[in-house]
N, C-alpha and C positions, 0 to 999 in steps of 0.2 A: 637125221634132222625130221623133226615131226610134219604129218602130213599137211597140217594147217598151213605152212610154207612151200608145200611142194601141191597145192590145191589145184585142181584143172581147171581152166575157163569152161565157163556153162555154153555148149555149144550154140544156143540159141541167140544168147546176148553177147557172147565173146568177152564176157566179165566173169570173176569168180566172187562169190557170194561170201564176205569172210567177217561179216557182222554177226557176231554172237548175240542172243537172245537178251542174256544177262550176263556180266562180268563173272566169269570162271565156271560158268555152265559148260562151255566147249562145244555147243552146238551152233551150227551155222544156220542164220536166218535164210528161209526159202532155196535152203539147199536140195538138191536133187537126191532121191534115196539111195544112188550109188556113189555119193560123194563121200571120199577118203574119212577116216575118224582124224579128229586133231586132239594135238593136246591142250589143256584147259588154261585159258588165259590166266596168268599169275603175275606178282610182282616179287622180284627176287631182291634178297638184300643179301649184299656180298661181302663180308668182312674181310680187310685186309691186315697182315702183319708184314715184317720185315723177312723173315724166313730162317731156315735152319738146315744143316747138313743132314743128309738121311742117316749117317752114322758117324762113329769117331775116328774112322782109320783114315789113312793120310789120303787115298784119291777121292774120297767123300769128301773129305775137309777141303781139299784143292778145287774140285768143282764148286763146291758152294762158293769158295773165296774168290775163284776166278769171275764168277758171274757178279758178285758183289763188287769187287774192286775194278771191274772194267766197265762198270755204269759211268756215264761221263755224268750223271748227277752227283755221283760221290767222290769222284776223282775225275777233275776236269781238266786235267794236262792231256796236250797232243798226244793221238795214239801211238805216232811213230816214237815219241819220246818215251810215254809211260807203258806201252807194253812190254818192251824188252825187259824193263825194269821188275815187272810185276811176273812175267810167266818165266824167267831165266834166273831170277836172284829171290825175290820175297816168296813166291810160292815152289821153290826149290827145298826152302826151310820151315816157314811158317806153319804149314800144315802139321807138322810135328808137334810144336809146341801149342797150336789152337786145339790139336786132337787132344792133348792131355789135358788142357783146361775143360774142353767139353766133358771129358771122361769123368771129372771130378762131380758134375752137375748131371749127369745123365740120367734121364728116367729108365733105369735097368728093366724095371719090372713091364713097361710098355715098350721098352728100347726105342725111345725118341728123347728128344730134348724137352727140357721141363717146357719152353714157349710153346711147343707141338700139342702138348699136354692141356696147358692153361689155353690157348686159344680154341682148341675143341670144346673145355669146359665152358668158355665164354658164349661160344657159338650155339651149345645145346641150351644155357639158359636163356639166350635171346630168344632164339627158336621157340621155346616153350612159352614167353610173354607175348612174342607175336601170332604165334598161331592162335592163342587164347582171345586174344582181339580179334583177328582176321580171318580165324580158321585156314581151310587148306588154299586159300587162295594167296599163301606167302610161302615164300620159300626163301630159308634162310642157311648159308652156308659159309665157308673162309677160304682164303688162298692165300699163298705167300708171294712176295714181290721176287724173293729168290728161293732157288729149291722148289720143294713138292709140299702140297699141291699147287701148282702153278696156276696164276690167273688165268690164263687161256684155257687150261683145262675145265675151270668151274665156270668160264662164261659159256664155254660148249654145252655143259651141262645144264645150265639154265635155260639157255634157248631152247635146248633141247625137250626140257620138261615142259616149255611153253610159257616162258618167262616174257612178257610183252613189255615190263618194265624192270629196269634193276637200278638198286639205289648200291652204291658204290662207297663203302666206309672205310677209310685207311685208319687203321686203332692208333692215331698219333694224337695228342690232344694239342699239339703245338705244330704249326705249319713249317716244314723245312723242305728246301728244293730237293734234300738228300732223303727225303723219306716219303712225306705227303705227295709230293709233286711225281716223284718216279713211280709210287704206284698207282698214281693216275694215269703217266704216261704207258705203262704196261697194259692196265685197263684198257685204254682206247687202240691199243695196239691189236688187243683180243678183238675188239670189237671190228677192227679192219678186216678180220679174217670171216665175219659172218655176213652171208648173203642179204640178209634182211635183219639189219640191226634193232635191237628193242630201243626203245627210249630209255635214256639214262639219267640219272644224277649223280652226282661226287659230294659227298658230306664234307663241309669245310672244318676248320680247325675248332676245338672244344674247349680250349685253356681256360677261358672264363665263365663256362656255363656254370651256374650257381650249384646243380647237382654234383658237376664234378668236384667243385671245390669244397661241397660238404663232405663227400667222400673222402677226398683226401684227409680233411679236418678231423673227420670220425676215425682214421687209420692213425694220426696223431694221437688225438686223445686217450685210444685204448692203449697204444703203447705206453703213453705217459702215466696212465692209470695203473698199468700192469707192474710199475716199477717203483721199490721202496725209495730209491733215492734216484732222484729225476736227472736226466742229462741238463747239461748247462747249455748246450746249444742245439739246435735243429738245422743240420745241413742240408738243403735241397739240392740235389745232384744232378744235373741235367746231362744228357748226351754232348759232345762238345761239336764244334763245327768251325774250319778255319775261318779266322777273323775278318777276310777277306771277303766272305761270303755276305756277312753283315753290310759290309761297306757296298756292295754290289747290289744290295735291296731285299734282302731274305729276313722276314721280320720275326726268325726263328728267337734271336736273343731277347727282343723287345716281350713276346709273348710268354719269353719264359719267367721274366723280371715281373710280368704282372700277374703271372700264376702265383710265386712268392708271395708278392705284396696281398692280392686276395687272401690266401691262405693265412699270412698272420693277421689281416684283419678279422679274419673269422675267428682264429684263436683266442684274438684280443691280446697278443703278446708284444711287447717292446720289439723295435728293430733290431737291437742287437743279439735277440733269441734266435732270430732264422737269417742264415746265409745263404746266398744263391753261387753254386760253383758248377764247375761244366768239366766233364770225364771223358776219357778214351780218346786221348790225344795219339794223332796218327801223322807221321812224315815229319818233316822240317819248318813246316810253315807256322806261323803264330796262330794260335787256335784262339777261341774265345776263354776268357780268363775272368776270374782267378781256377786254376785248376785243381779240382776236388783232392787230388793225392797230396799236393803240396800245402793246401789249405787246413788241411785236416792236421799236417806235421805241425804248420805253424800254429794252430791253435793248441797243440800239444805242449809246445814250446813256450807258450805264452803262459802256461799256469792253467789251460783247462784240463779237467780230468775225465770227462764224461761228455759223451756227444752221442746223437741219433742222425741218423742219415735216412732221407727218402728219395726216391727217384722218381718224380712226378711226369717226366715225359716218357715213361715207360707203361704201356697200357698191361705187362704181364711180365713177370720175372723171366731173365734170359741171362746169358753169359756174360753181359754188361752189369748186371745185379747181383747174381749168386757169385760170380767167380770174380770180378772186378772190384766191387764194392766191398764185399764179404771177406775177400782175398786180399788183395794188392792195397787197398785204402784202407781198410783195418789196419794190416800191418804197418802202414807208413803211420798212421796216429799213435798206435802202442810204440813201435820202435821209438817215436820222437818223446815217449813220456806218458803218453794218454792210458789211462787206466781200465775204463769201461766203452765199448764202443757197441752201439746198438741199431742194428738194420732194420728198418719199418719196410715189409714186404710190398711190392707192388700192389694195385687195389685188386689184380686178378679177377677172380670170379665172385668175388665178394658182393653181397645183396645189393649193397649201396652203389657200387659200382655197375652192376647191371641194371639198376634203377635209372644211373646217368646215362650209361649208353643208349637205353631205350628210349628217354627222354629226348637225345639228339636225334633217333633214329624218327620216332614220331613227329617232330617238327620238320624233319626234310622230306617226309611222306606226305603233307599238306598238299592238297589238291589232287593226290592220287587215290586216297581212301578218305572216306567220310568219317 
């Protein structure tokens, strides 16, 4: 813990002089000569993504899935009903199949998942931009909601480094209880462990921000320009959720629909050129529809031979895009008679995406920095 948070009271006044001469200098105003050194006052920017297993073996996958699927924001069934099913049935088999899926996309050179690699690259790019603007007074890092690096460990590091304010940024363009909200929950739980909490802000959804829409449109335009024969349809595939969540007030579905509309308007395309679908169905409930895997097959059966798929709800390529879309969903289209399937990668660390994320950060730092 930094000395600033352990500063001893002045014996004459009974108070501890904790006001710094200037932000970031780390000197105490009127402090006695023997006052302990302090960490510099900083602003922390903590990016957060979903998470990843540490490896592809059974136990690594099981630990990750157990943490993920035990989250009440993700699966809200009663504990007594869900946990026996999860621990005794699902987690006895699913880690084997998911481990094989992860192994197909694993970054063997760095021995980590693509999500980890890309999130680190995004963080590095954003840190360079922020430090160019704000100098050493800012600290940029990332954490994962599930797995490592944990939110708790990164909050601790930021506080120890002297971050008196933290901007927490869940890297989800669209708000959902199972993504943005649970990331915020974990952030707040981490703050509960701090004796002296920093001032904090959380970044809201940015699904309709002009720079984000521009980055999405740019990725589609580049893909179209690279193909001699253009796709007939662009499918925007969003991560799914139970339809019940929508009826209970979750805004995710509406925000996804708006992103598709704004993207279509920016591209200047007809309505029938872009379709909104949802992927990654789990369990027996009715989820948001149409399901991507079924919809692409129906397109092929109706005579559509060439499609492209983009995943606007994912800030970085991961198991759901690299394995599910490029694997299962592509196979469904081709098996039904489709001939050319193009996956447009997530925005990842593309310069336009970093511009968009930095624009969101700048907006949310207002009042904290000049």
